[in-house]
C-alpha positions as CSV (number, residue, x, y, z in Angstrom):
1,M,0.0,0.1,0.1
2,A,1.4,3.0,-1.4
3,L,1.3,6.4,1.3
4,S,-0.4,9.3,0.5
5,K,0.9,13.0,-0.4
6,T,0.2,14.3,3.2
7,E,1.4,10.8,4.8
8,W,4.9,10.9,2.6
9,N,6.1,14.2,4.0
10,T,4.9,13.9,7.1
11,A,7.2,10.4,7.1
12,R,9.6,12.8,5.8
13,G,9.5,15.2,9.3
14,P,12.9,16.0,11.3
15,L,15.2,14.0,13.2
16,P,13.9,13.9,17.0
17,R,18.1,15.2,19.0
18,K,16.8,12.5,21.0
19,S,16.6,8.4,19.8
20,G,14.1,7.3,22.5
21,L,11.2,5.4,22.4
22,R,7.8,7.2,22.8
23,P,6.6,7.4,26.3
24,A,3.9,4.6,26.3
25,G,0.3,5.9,26.2
26,A,1.8,8.4,23.5
27,P,-0.8,9.5,21.3
28,L,0.7,8.1,17.5
29,T,1.2,10.9,14.5
30,G,2.5,10.5,11.0
31,L,3.9,7.0,9.3
32,A,3.9,5.5,13.1
33,A,-0.7,6.1,12.8
34,V,-0.8,5.2,9.0
35,L,0.7,1.5,9.9
36,L,-1.8,1.5,12.9
37,M,-4.8,1.5,10.3
38,L,-3.0,-1.0,8.2
39,G,-2.8,-3.2,11.6
40,L,1.5,-3.0,11.8
41,G,0.8,-0.7,15.3
42,I,4.0,0.2,17.7
43,D,3.9,-1.6,20.3
44,A,2.9,0.9,23.5
45,A,4.7,-1.2,25.8
46,A,8.3,-1.9,23.4
47,T,11.6,-2.3,25.8
48,Q,13.3,0.7,27.0
49,G,17.8,0.0,26.3
50,S,19.3,-0.8,23.9
51,R,18.2,-4.1,22.5
52,E,21.0,-6.1,20.0
53,A,20.0,-9.4,18.1
54,R,21.2,-11.8,16.0
55,Y,20.9,-14.0,13.3
56,D,19.2,-17.3,15.1
57,G,17.3,-18.9,12.2
58,Q,13.7,-18.2,12.6
59,R,11.8,-17.8,9.6
60,R,9.2,-15.6,8.5
61,S,5.7,-15.9,10.0
62,A,2.9,-15.0,8.1
63,G,2.6,-11.5,7.4
64,K,6.3,-10.2,8.9
65,P,8.2,-9.1,5.8
66,V,10.0,-11.0,4.0
67,M,11.4,-8.6,1.4
68,A,13.3,-5.0,2.2
69,I,13.6,-3.3,-1.5
70,V,16.0,0.3,-2.0
71,A,15.3,2.0,-4.9
72,L,18.3,4.3,-4.9
73,A,16.9,7.0,-8.3
74,D,13.3,6.6,-6.2
75,Q,15.1,7.8,-2.9
76,R,13.0,4.9,-2.0
77,V,12.5,1.4,-0.2
78,S,9.8,-0.7,0.2
79,I,9.1,-3.6,2.6
80,Y,7.1,-6.7,1.3
81,A,5.5,-10.0,3.0
82,A,4.4,-12.5,1.1
83,D,1.1,-11.0,0.1
84,G,2.5,-8.4,-1.1
85,K,3.8,-4.6,-0.6
86,I,2.8,-3.4,3.4
87,T,4.4,-0.5,3.5
88,E,7.3,2.1,2.1
89,S,8.9,5.1,3.1
90,P,11.8,8.0,1.5
91,I,15.3,7.5,2.1
92,S,18.2,9.0,2.4
93,S,21.1,7.5,0.8
94,G,25.2,7.7,0.3
95,S,26.0,11.1,-1.5
96,T,28.7,11.2,-4.9
97,G,32.1,9.4,-3.6
98,Y,30.1,7.5,-0.1
99,E,27.3,6.0,-2.0
100,T,25.4,3.5,-1.2
101,P,27.0,0.3,-3.1
102,A,23.4,-1.8,-5.3
103,G,23.2,-5.4,-4.7
104,I,22.0,-7.9,-1.8
105,F,21.9,-8.1,1.2
106,S,20.2,-9.0,4.6
107,I,19.8,-8.0,8.0
108,V,23.2,-9.1,10.5
109,Q,23.0,-7.1,13.6
110,K,20.0,-4.6,15.1
111,K,20.8,-2.4,17.2
112,E,18.0,0.1,18.5
113,E,21.1,2.9,19.9
114,H,24.4,2.4,17.8
115,R,27.4,5.0,17.8
116,S,29.7,4.9,14.4
117,N,32.5,4.8,14.8
118,L,34.1,6.7,11.6
119,Y,32.0,9.7,11.2
120,E,32.3,11.7,14.6
121,D,30.5,9.1,17.3
122,G,26.8,9.5,15.1
123,E,23.7,8.8,15.9
124,M,22.3,5.8,14.2
125,P,18.7,5.2,16.0
126,F,17.5,2.1,15.5
127,M,20.8,0.3,13.4
128,Q,19.8,-2.9,10.8
129,R,23.5,-4.0,9.9
130,I,23.6,-5.5,5.9
131,T,27.1,-5.5,5.8
132,W,30.5,-5.7,8.2
133,T,31.4,-2.3,6.9
134,G,29.2,-0.6,8.0
135,I,26.6,-0.7,5.3
136,A,23.2,0.5,7.9
137,L,19.6,1.3,8.0
138,H,19.2,3.7,10.3
139,A,17.1,6.4,11.2
140,G,18.7,9.8,9.8
141,N,18.0,13.4,8.6
142,L,16.4,12.9,5.1
143,P,17.1,16.4,2.8
144,G,15.8,15.1,-0.3
145,H,18.6,13.8,-1.7
146,P,21.0,11.2,-1.1
147,A,23.6,12.9,1.9
148,S,24.5,9.4,3.9
149,H,28.4,8.2,3.5
150,G,26.9,5.5,2.4
151,C,23.9,3.9,4.8
152,V,20.0,4.2,4.0
153,R,18.5,6.8,6.3
154,L,15.0,6.3,7.0
155,P,13.0,8.1,9.5
156,M,12.6,7.7,12.7
157,A,8.7,6.7,13.4
158,F,9.4,4.4,9.7
159,A,13.2,2.9,11.4
160,R,11.3,3.0,14.4
161,Q,9.0,0.4,13.0
162,L,11.1,-1.4,10.5
163,F,13.2,-1.9,13.6
164,D,10.3,-4.1,15.4
165,M,8.7,-6.2,12.3
166,T,12.1,-7.8,11.0
167,E,13.8,-10.3,12.0
168,M,17.6,-11.4,11.2
169,G,18.9,-12.5,8.1
170,L,16.0,-10.3,6.1
171,R,16.9,-10.2,2.6
172,V,17.3,-6.1,2.1
173,L,17.6,-5.9,-2.2
174,I,19.5,-1.8,-3.0
175,V,18.4,-1.6,-6.9
176,R,19.1,0.6,-9.2
177,E,15.8,1.9,-10.2
178,D,12.6,0.4,-7.7
179,M,11.5,-3.1,-8.5
180,A,8.7,-5.3,-7.2
181,P,8.5,-9.4,-6.6
182,S,6.5,-11.1,-9.4
183,D,4.9,-14.8,-8.7
184,I,6.5,-17.1,-10.6
185,S,6.4,-20.7,-10.9
186,H,8.9,-23.2,-12.3
187,P,10.0,-26.6,-12.7
188,A,13.9,-26.3,-12.0
189,L,12.5,-24.3,-8.4
190,F,12.8,-26.4,-4.9
191,R,11.1,-28.6,-3.3
192,S,11.4,-30.7,-0.4
193,R,11.4,-34.8,-0.8
194,P,8.4,-36.2,0.5
195,V,8.4,-37.0,4.1
196,P,9.1,-40.6,5.3
197,R,6.3,-41.7,7.4
198,E,9.2,-43.1,10.2
199,L,10.0,-40.0,10.6
200,A,7.4,-38.6,12.3
201,L,7.4,-42.2,14.0
202,A,10.9,-41.5,14.7
203,P,11.6,-43.1,18.7
204,T,13.7,-39.7,19.7
205,A,10.9,-37.9,17.8
206,P,9.2,-36.6,20.2
207,K,5.6,-37.5,21.0
208,G,3.5,-34.7,20.4
209,A,5.3,-34.1,17.1
210,R,4.9,-37.2,16.5
211,M,0.9,-37.4,17.0
212,A,0.5,-33.8,15.5
213,A,2.6,-35.0,12.5
214,I,0.0,-37.8,11.3
215,A,-2.8,-36.7,13.0
216,A,-5.5,-36.8,10.9
217,D,-4.8,-39.4,8.7
218,G,-3.0,-36.8,7.0
219,E,0.6,-36.3,4.9
220,I,3.2,-34.5,5.9
221,V,3.2,-32.2,3.8
222,P,7.3,-30.5,3.0
223,G,7.1,-27.2,3.7
224,S,4.1,-27.5,6.5
225,A,3.9,-26.0,9.3
226,R,3.6,-29.3,11.0
227,H,6.8,-30.3,8.9
228,Q,8.3,-27.6,11.1
229,Q,7.2,-28.1,13.3
230,L,8.2,-31.7,14.3
231,L,11.9,-31.0,12.6
232,Q,11.7,-28.5,15.5
233,A,11.0,-30.9,17.7
234,M,13.7,-33.4,16.2
235,A,16.1,-30.5,16.5
236,T,15.2,-29.8,20.5
237,A,15.5,-34.2,21.2
238,K,19.0,-34.0,19.3
239,A,19.9,-30.9,21.1
240,A,18.7,-32.9,24.4
241,E,20.9,-35.7,23.9
242,L,24.0,-33.1,23.0
243,E,23.9,-32.3,27.0
244,P,24.6,-36.1,28.4
245,A,27.3,-36.6,25.7
246,A,29.0,-32.9,26.7
247,R,28.6,-33.6,30.8
248,R,30.1,-37.2,30.2
249,Q,33.4,-35.6,28.5
250,R,33.5,-33.4,30.8
251,E,33.6,-36.1,33.2
252,A,36.1,-38.3,31.2
253,R,38.1,-35.7,31.0
254,T,38.2,-34.3,34.5
255,A,38.8,-39.0,35.3
256,A,41.5,-38.9,33.0
257,A,43.3,-35.6,34.3
258,R,43.3,-36.4,38.0
259,A,44.3,-40.1,37.0
260,A,47.4,-38.0,35.3
261,S,47.7,-36.7,38.4
262,E,48.0,-39.7,39.7
263,A,50.6,-40.6,38.0
264,A,52.7,-37.4,38.2
265,G,52.5,-37.9,41.5
266,A,54.1,-42.1,41.6
267,A,56.7,-41.2,38.6
268,R,58.0,-38.3,41.1
269,A,57.5,-41.7,44.0
270,V,59.6,-43.9,42.0
271,R,62.0,-41.1,40.5
272,S,62.6,-40.4,45.0
273,G,62.7,-44.2,45.5
274,E,65.4,-44.5,43.6
275,A,67.4,-42.2,45.0
276,D,66.9,-43.1,48.2
277,L,68.3,-46.7,46.4
278,A,70.8,-45.0,45.0
279,R,72.5,-43.8,48.4
280,A,71.8,-46.8,50.6
281,E,73.5,-48.6,47.7
282,G,76.5,-45.8,48.4
283,A,76.2,-45.7,52.0
284,L,76.5,-49.9,51.3
285,K,79.6,-49.9,49.4
286,D,81.5,-47.0,51.9
287,A,80.2,-49.5,54.8
288,E,82.3,-52.6,52.9
289,R,85.1,-50.0,52.2
290,R,85.6,-49.3,55.4
291,L,85.8,-53.0,56.4
292,E,88.6,-54.1,54.0
293,T,90.2,-51.5,55.4
294,A,89.7,-52.4,59.0
295,T,92.3,-53.4,61.0
296,A,91.7,-54.0,65.1
297,P,89.2,-56.3,66.1
298,Q,86.6,-53.7,67.3
299,G,86.8,-52.0,64.0
300,K,85.6,-54.8,62.2
301,E,83.4,-55.8,64.2
302,R,81.9,-51.9,64.3
303,A,82.8,-51.7,59.4
304,E,80.3,-55.9,59.8
305,A,77.6,-53.4,62.1
306,T,77.6,-51.0,59.5
307,K,77.7,-52.6,56.8
308,A,74.6,-55.0,57.9
309,K,72.9,-52.2,58.9
310,A,73.4,-50.8,55.5
311,Q,73.1,-54.0,53.6
312,A,69.2,-54.3,55.4
313,R,68.7,-50.5,53.9
314,V,69.3,-51.3,51.0
315,E,67.2,-53.9,50.8
316,E,63.5,-52.1,52.7
317,V,64.3,-49.6,50.4
318,Q,64.5,-52.0,47.9
319,S,61.5,-53.7,48.1
320,R,59.4,-49.7,48.8
321,L,60.5,-48.8,45.6
322,Q,59.2,-52.1,43.8
323,A,55.6,-51.4,45.4
324,T,56.4,-47.6,44.4
325,R,57.4,-49.0,41.1
326,L,53.9,-51.4,40.7
327,Q,51.9,-48.9,41.6
328,E,53.1,-46.2,38.6
329,Q,52.7,-49.0,36.5
330,A,49.0,-49.1,37.9
331,K,49.1,-45.2,37.4
332,R,50.2,-45.0,33.5
333,E,47.6,-48.2,33.0
334,A,44.9,-45.7,34.4
335,V,46.2,-43.2,32.2
336,E,45.9,-44.4,29.3
337,R,42.6,-45.9,30.6
338,A,41.3,-43.1,31.4
339,E,42.8,-41.1,27.7
340,E,40.8,-43.2,25.7
341,E,37.4,-43.4,28.0
342,A,38.1,-39.5,27.4
343,K,38.3,-39.6,23.7
344,A,35.8,-42.1,23.1
345,A,33.5,-39.4,25.1
346,T,35.2,-36.8,23.0
347,A,34.0,-38.5,19.8
348,A,30.4,-39.6,20.9
349,R,30.0,-35.7,21.9
350,D,31.1,-35.0,18.8
351,R,29.0,-37.6,16.8
352,A,26.1,-35.9,19.2
353,A,26.7,-32.3,18.2
354,Q,26.9,-33.4,14.4
355,T,23.8,-35.0,14.6
356,A,22.4,-31.6,16.9
357,E,23.6,-29.4,14.5
358,E,22.4,-31.1,11.4
359,A,19.1,-31.7,12.5
360,T,18.7,-27.8,14.1
361,R,20.1,-26.7,10.1
362,R,17.2,-29.2,8.8
363,T,15.1,-26.3,10.5
364,F,16.5,-23.3,8.8
365,P,15.2,-22.0,5.0
366,V,18.7,-22.6,2.2
367,S,19.9,-20.5,0.5
368,V,21.7,-21.3,-2.6
369,F,24.3,-19.1,-4.9
370,V,24.4,-19.4,-8.8
371,S,27.3,-17.8,-9.9
372,R,27.6,-17.4,-13.9
373,K,31.0,-15.9,-12.7
374,T,32.9,-17.9,-10.7
375,Q,30.8,-20.5,-12.3
376,R,30.3,-22.6,-9.1
377,L,26.6,-23.3,-6.6
378,Y,27.1,-22.5,-3.1
379,V,24.9,-23.3,-0.2
380,R,23.8,-22.0,3.3
381,K,21.9,-22.8,6.3
382,G,21.8,-20.4,8.6
383,N,24.3,-18.1,7.5
384,M,26.8,-20.8,7.5
385,P,27.8,-22.7,4.5
386,V,27.2,-26.6,4.1
387,F,27.9,-27.0,0.0
388,E,30.3,-25.8,-2.7
389,G,30.8,-27.5,-6.4
390,P,30.8,-26.4,-9.9
391,V,27.8,-25.8,-11.5
392,V,27.4,-26.1,-15.2
393,I,25.6,-22.7,-17.3
394,R,24.2,-22.8,-20.3
395,D,26.1,-20.3,-22.8
396,P,28.2,-19.4,-20.1
397,K,29.4,-15.9,-21.5
398,A,26.6,-14.5,-22.0
399,P,25.5,-12.3,-20.0
400,I,22.3,-14.2,-17.3
401,G,20.9,-11.1,-15.1
402,T,20.5,-10.6,-11.5
403,F,17.7,-12.0,-9.7
404,V,16.5,-12.6,-5.6
405,F,14.0,-16.0,-6.4
406,T,12.1,-16.9,-3.1
407,A,9.9,-18.9,-1.7
408,V,7.3,-17.4,0.4
409,E,5.1,-19.1,1.6
410,L,2.9,-22.6,0.9
411,G,0.1,-22.5,-1.3
412,A,-3.1,-24.1,-0.3
413,S,-2.1,-27.0,-2.9
414,N,0.6,-27.2,-0.6
415,E,3.1,-26.1,-2.8
416,L,5.6,-23.6,-1.7
417,R,5.0,-20.5,-3.8
418,W,7.6,-18.2,-5.4
419,T,7.9,-14.6,-6.1
420,V,10.9,-13.1,-8.3
421,V,13.7,-9.5,-8.5
422,S,15.1,-8.2,-10.8
423,M,17.8,-6.2,-9.5
424,Y,17.6,-4.5,-13.7
425,R,14.3,-3.4,-15.1
426,N,16.1,-5.7,-18.6
427,P,18.8,-8.2,-16.9
428,T,20.8,-8.4,-19.5
429,R,21.1,-5.4,-20.9
430,I,22.1,-2.7,-18.5
431,E,22.4,0.8,-19.4
432,P,25.8,2.2,-17.3
433,A,25.6,3.7,-14.2
434,G,24.5,7.5,-14.3
435,S,23.5,7.4,-17.9
436,S,20.4,7.2,-17.1
437,P,18.7,7.8,-13.6
438,S,15.4,7.0,-14.5
439,S,13.9,5.5,-17.8
440,P,12.7,8.0,-19.7
441,G,8.9,9.1,-18.3
442,R,9.9,8.0,-15.4
443,S,9.2,10.3,-12.5
444,R,10.7,10.1,-8.7
445,G,7.8,7.9,-7.1
446,A,6.2,5.9,-10.1
447,A,5.1,2.8,-9.7
448,P,7.4,-0.1,-9.2
449,A,8.7,-2.2,-12.2
450,R,7.2,-5.4,-12.2
451,T,10.1,-7.8,-12.8
452,D,10.4,-9.8,-16.5
453,T,8.9,-13.4,-15.1
454,A,10.1,-14.7,-19.2
455,A,13.9,-13.6,-18.4
456,A,13.5,-14.9,-14.6
457,G,12.3,-18.7,-16.0
458,A,14.9,-18.1,-18.8
459,A,17.3,-17.6,-16.5
460,L,16.1,-20.8,-14.3
461,D,16.8,-22.3,-17.8
462,R,20.0,-22.0,-18.3
463,I,21.0,-23.8,-14.9
464,A,22.6,-27.8,-14.2
465,L,22.3,-28.9,-10.4
466,S,24.3,-31.9,-9.6
467,Q,22.0,-34.5,-8.1
468,E,24.3,-34.1,-4.9
469,A,23.5,-30.6,-5.0
470,R,19.5,-31.2,-5.7
471,D,19.9,-33.7,-3.2
472,L,21.1,-31.4,-0.6
473,I,18.8,-28.8,-1.5
474,S,15.4,-30.6,-1.8
475,E,16.2,-32.1,2.0
476,V,13.6,-30.0,3.6
477,V,13.2,-26.5,1.5
478,L,10.7,-24.5,4.2
479,P,9.3,-21.0,3.6
480,G,12.2,-18.3,3.3
481,A,13.9,-20.7,0.8
482,S,15.9,-18.2,-1.0
483,L,18.0,-18.9,-4.3
484,I,20.1,-15.8,-6.1
485,I,21.1,-16.5,-10.1
486,S,23.6,-13.3,-11.3
487,D,26.8,-12.2,-13.3
488,E,28.4,-11.2,-10.4
489,G,29.9,-13.5,-8.1
490,P,30.4,-13.2,-3.9
491,S,30.9,-10.2,-2.6
492,R,33.9,-10.2,0.0
493,E,31.2,-9.2,2.3
494,T,30.1,-13.0,2.3
495,G,31.6,-14.0,5.3
496,K,30.4,-18.1,7.8
497,D,28.3,-15.0,9.7
498,T,25.8,-13.4,6.7
499,D,24.5,-14.8,4.2
500,F,25.1,-13.9,0.6
501,V,26.5,-10.5,-0.4
502,V,25.9,-10.0,-4.4
503,V,27.2,-6.3,-4.8
504,M,26.8,-5.0,-9.0
505,S,29.8,-3.9,-10.3
506,D,29.1,-1.5,-12.7
507,E,26.7,0.2,-9.5
508,P,29.4,3.0,-7.2
509,Q,30.6,1.3,-5.1
510,G,31.8,4.7,-2.7
511,A,31.0,3.8,0.0
512,L,32.2,-0.2,0.5
513,K,35.9,1.4,-1.0
514,I,36.2,3.8,1.8
515,R,35.4,1.6,4.8
516,Q,37.1,-1.7,6.2
517,R,35.6,-4.9,7.6
518,E,34.8,-4.1,11.3
519,P,35.5,-6.8,13.5
520,R,32.9,-9.0,14.3
521,P,31.3,-9.7,17.3
522,V,31.7,-13.3,19.3
523,D,28.8,-15.7,18.5
524,E,27.7,-19.1,18.6
525,F,29.3,-19.9,15.8
526,D,32.9,-19.6,17.2
527,N,32.3,-22.8,19.6
528,W,31.7,-25.3,16.6
529,P,34.1,-27.5,16.2
530,P,36.2,-27.2,12.5
531,W,33.7,-29.8,11.2
532,A,30.4,-27.4,11.2
533,R,32.7,-24.7,9.8
534,G,34.1,-25.9,6.8
535,S,32.2,-26.5,3.7
536,R,30.4,-30.4,3.7
537,G,32.2,-32.1,0.7
538,G,33.9,-28.9,-1.2
539,S,37.0,-26.7,-1.7
540,P,37.2,-23.8,0.7
541,F,35.2,-21.1,0.9
542,P,37.7,-18.1,-1.0
543,F,35.2,-15.9,-0.4
544,W,35.7,-16.1,3.3
545,K,39.7,-13.6,2.5
546,W,37.6,-10.7,3.8
């Protein structure tokens, strides 16, 4: 739904000097009132203080945004849900030399209160980061033209509302001229394999989930709410199995450390006993020399007594040393057993972690990127790379365009409904940047162009995936799944904490060129084992080199 001229001007009102939340009970004005009428009202009891979020794999529920499209020439952002546009707002993008880059991004961090570390500690309220080099959506002043240092400035009320509407991982497309998604159906678009009935009956699935999955004599529809419930229940069950395995690993490691400490003490006792024996044997030799040199009867008698005592001492130390050595050997054997048990417990914990990670990964929508530039296919789930391999593109030297296909919801026929957005009105014949700020006869604020589905279908026709890739992708396809086809390669912004980032090489990239990548915040992925952080059966990811 487009805003009226009056609502648009209200939305573009000046940025308040303070960026605090609206007090509870205060009246809604401007864009906030409009959004409230649309059923998207601001929570009057919004939590005070700073809020920050990172990707947690949550899928977008019905009515939630599935995509944001920022149109640079129009200076407008449009927010789309599964059923179409739900709201829009004016923006201010990067000025000359600091241009906001056109490309495909997603929200990687949200902070209600944030300050720039590049530009005089400037306030960036309701910041939603889309690159780790510092490009974000946030509240700011809108002078009516591009004026930022590369970020996308939003009106304060809209930025606040958008912050509460969006979830981590929301796709953000930045395009030259405004584009709108089009519905598309094509046999190459992904479909989940049928859900095995035995999966719902598996002992590891909680009883409630099993019952829900097979209720009313119905099949388990791939991608359905019941399917997602079952996947989540399975992931929860596998995660619950991880803690006992981790506890056994900790206990085994503690036992191994204790055994090693006891063995070290036994080894020290052996060394001490050996030193005692050496001293006792030395004393015995001294007594024997004195006996040999003694001439007087009394002297010989004393020497013989000393020798006998030294001999007894040697025998005593030897006996004690033998017992100590037996104890030390037993301790060493105990260490070996404890280390083997710790190793087995660690392997069991890693298996449980891998199983839990795989079960959790099945609950995330799959994200696939096909690059004509690199002639490769990349697959991610939950911002984690799971596969990379070659892909066959028919007529590989001819432009294919850049398209974003998104599974927005499960339709009435239990088939995923897909939409597609092209980065350009004419996907394969792109005018040079700056040669035509807008299409002939088209003014700012005009309706966005619909994506050419024939061109999108032609791009799909040119892609041939390997069976391995098809099996991996079609294992579980949920609403929120996406496919990017592009002439471009993955941007250096693509990392293990992002979805795919693709930057249009023919567009100004001032904001990217002047920035250095910011330190990535520590998150749960940093503690994952190496097998969970690498590619699956593919080569290392070169675009991790930031």
